[in-house]
C-alpha positions in Angstrom: -10.8 13.5 2.9 -11.8 13.2 -1.1 -13.9 11.1 -2.4 -11.8 8.1 -3.1 -10.3 7.9 0.1 -13.4 7.8 2.2 -14.6 5.2 -0.2 -11.6 3.1 0.1 -10.3 4.2 3.3 -10.2 0.7 4.8 -8.5 -0.6 2.0 -6.1 2.3 2.1 -5.1 1.9 6.0 -4.7 -2.0 6.0 -2.0 -1.3 3.5 -0.1 1.7 4.9 -0.9 -0.5 8.3 1.7 -3.7 6.7 4.1 -0.7 4.9 4.5 0.8 8.4 5.4 -2.3 10.1 7.8 -2.8 7.6 9.6 0.2 9.0 9.2 -0.5 12.1 11.5 -3.3 11.7 13.9 -1.6 8.9 13.8 2.0 10.4 16.6 2.8 7.2 13.5 2.4 5.0 13.3 4.6 2.2 9.6 6.2 0.1 11.5 5.2 -3.1 11.9 1.5 -2.1 7.8 1.9 -1.1 7.5 3.1 -4.3 9.0 0.2 -6.0 7.0 -2.3 -4.1 3.8 -0.2 -4.4 4.8 -0.1 -8.7 5.3 -3.6 -8.7 2.2 -4.2 -6.9 0.1 -2.4 -9.4 1.9 -3.5 -12.4 0.3 -7.1 -10.5 -3.2 -5.4 -10.6 -3.3 -4.2 -13.9 -2.2 -7.3 -15.6 -5.7 -8.8 -13.7 -7.8 -6.1 -14.3 -6.7 -6.3 -18.1 -6.5 -10.2 -18.4 -2.9 -9.5 -19.6 0.2 -12.3 -17.9 2.1 -10.9 -15.5 5.8 -10.7 -15.4 7.3 -10.2 -11.6 10.3 -7.9 -11.6 12.9 -7.9 -9.1 12.3 -6.3 -5.7 15.1 -7.3 -3.5 16.0 -6.1 0.3 13.4 -3.9 1.8 11.7 -3.8 -1.4 10.8 -7.2 -1.1 10.1 -7.2 2.5 7.1 -4.5 1.5 6.1 -6.4 -1.6 5.9 -9.2 0.2 3.9 -7.5 3.6 1.0 -5.9 1.3 0.6 -8.7 -0.6 -1.6 -10.7 1.1 -3.3 -7.7 2.2 -4.1 -6.8 -0.6 -5.0 -9.8 -2.2 -7.5 -10.6 0.8 -9.1 -6.9 0.6 -9.4 -8.7 -3.6 -11.3 -11.9 -1.9 -8.3 -14.4 -2.4 -8.6 -16.9 -1.1 -11.7 -16.6 0.0 -13.8 -14.1 0.7 -13.6 -13.3 4.8 -14.0 -9.5 4.8 -17.1 -8.7 6.0 -17.7 -6.2 3.0 -17.5 -6.8 -0.7 -14.1 -7.2 -2.3 -12.2 -4.8 -4.0 -11.7 -5.5 -8.1 -8.3 -5.8 -9.4 -8.9 -2.1 -11.2 -10.1 -1.1 -7.9 -6.6 -2.2 -6.0 -4.9 -1.0 -8.7 -6.4 2.5 -8.0 -5.8 2.4 -4.8 -2.0 1.5 -4.6 -1.5 4.5 -7.1 -3.6 6.7 -4.7 -0.4 5.4 -2.1 2.0 5.9 -4.4 0.8 9.7 -5.0 0.9 10.3 -1.6 5.0 9.8 -1.8 5.1 11.8 -4.2 3.5 14.7 -2.8 5.1 14.0 0.9 8.0 13.7 -1.3 7.9 17.3 -2.4 7.0 18.2 1.2 11.2 17.1 1.6 13.6 13.9 3.2 14.0 10.5 1.6 11.4 9.5 4.4 8.6 12.4 4.5 5.8 10.3 3.5 6.8 7.1 6.0 7.4 9.1 8.9 3.7 11.0 8.3 2.5 7.6 7.7 4.0 7.0 11.4 2.3 9.9 12.6 -0.8 9.6 11.6 -1.1 5.8 12.7 0.0 6.8 15.8 -2.0 9.4 16.2 -4.7 7.2 14.9 -4.3 4.6 17.5 -4.2 7.4 20.3 -8.0 8.5 19.1 -9.2 5.2 19.9 -8.0 4.4 23.1 
């Protein structure tokens, strides 16, 4: 793993678990739809980090489902509404970087082939992770 991935492993995993739950409910979900939701979230945290107004885009269907599943997780990870985590919350800029890392992962897996290559990798990775905990 990279230094970035090591540092933010918990945040990355929590976000990916939320995406995986949407994929379980919507097997037609594609990597591009997940990327669109991630892009909207990255825009939100970039606006916050740079003290600019955020103007939400229009997400529908599966894109909105992913966004709506991930947003409460990212908000919790930045310490809102109250920091209930046993760890220090991340900044809006760090959250933007985390989301962009996930977007980069989508692009990497799409090169490997298929409209759902990231989602299939994610499902396999999380399944192996849970098998290792037993």
